[in-house]
N, C-alpha and C positions, 0 to 999 in steps of 0.2 A: 730910703733904706729900710725905715721900719715897716713900709707897706711890703717891700720885697720879703723881708722876714715872715710878715703873717702869711702871704701867699706861700712861700716856701713851707710852712707850717701845715697850710691846707693841703697842698699837693702831697706832702709826706704822710699826712692823716691818711688821704684817700689811697695812696700807694699801699700803706701798711694795711689797712683794712682789705685791700683786694688781695694782697700777698698771703694775709693771715686766712682769709676765708676760703681762698682757692687753691693755695699751695700749703697750708699749716705752717707757715712762717711761726717760729716759736721765741723771737726776739722779745724784749720788753718793748710795749708801744711808747712808753715815755722816752727811752733811749733813742729809738727809731725816729720818733717825730720831733724830738727836740734838737736834732741835728747832731747827736753824738755818735752817729754811724757816718763814717767817710763816705764820699761818692764812690770810692772803689769798693768798699763793702757793699753797698747798695747796687752797684753794677754786678758784683760776684753773686747777689741774692737773685738778680733777674736773670742771670745767664741760664741758658738753656729753657727758659720759660717762654713761651710764646703764645700771647693773645692779644688783640688789638686793644683792649682797654690798658693793660700794662704797658704797651708800647707808646700809647697817648700820655700816660702819666710819666713815663720815663722821658720822653719828649718834652714834656711841660717843665721838668726838673732842668733839662739841658738848657731851655730858652730863658729860664731864670738866670741860669749861670751866664749866658752870653748876653744878657740884657734886652732880648728880644720879645720875652714873656710879657703878655697884656696889650700887645700890639698886633692889629689886624694884619694878617699875611697879605691880604689883597690891597687894602687902600691905605695902609699904615697908620690908622686912626687909633686911639687908645681903646681898649676893651674896658668896659666899667668894671670897679670892684665887685659890684653886686652880680654881674654875669660870671666873673671869674670865681667868686665864692659858690655860685650854685654849680658850675662846671669848669673847674681849674684846668681843663684840657682845652677849654675854647681857643680856637685860632683865628675865628672871623667876628669882627664886629657884628651887631645885630643886623645892621643894614645890608651887609654884604651876604651874611648868612641867609637872610630873607631872599636876596636876589638869586643866591646860587641854589637855594631850595626850588624856587620858581623855576630857574632854567632846568634843573634836573626834572622836576615833575613835567615839564614841556616836553623833554627828550623821552619820557617814559610814555606819554601819551601818544606821542608821534610813532613810537615803535608798536604801541598796542594796536594803532590803527591801521600799521602797515600790513 
């Protein structure tokens, strides 16, 4: 439970920074990050704003709420807290991410030679 609270704080911090820097959010950082803002208020702040990083942060919050945060979407292994602290939007464990990157690199090479 404590770990979930810590990761929620990390995700909300990144979300606040992104909203503040890119959209001029003028809410108090402490109020936003400490969870004093409801999920409905956060959803309202995100409405009509569209960028991939914002979508990833919002998705991370939803995964925290439904209990799937920190679990690899491919192999279902836990993702380390260090990895999540560095990138709270991470959906793949390092092994699956490496395999996925390798597969994508191979596809790009194949297309480049075609």
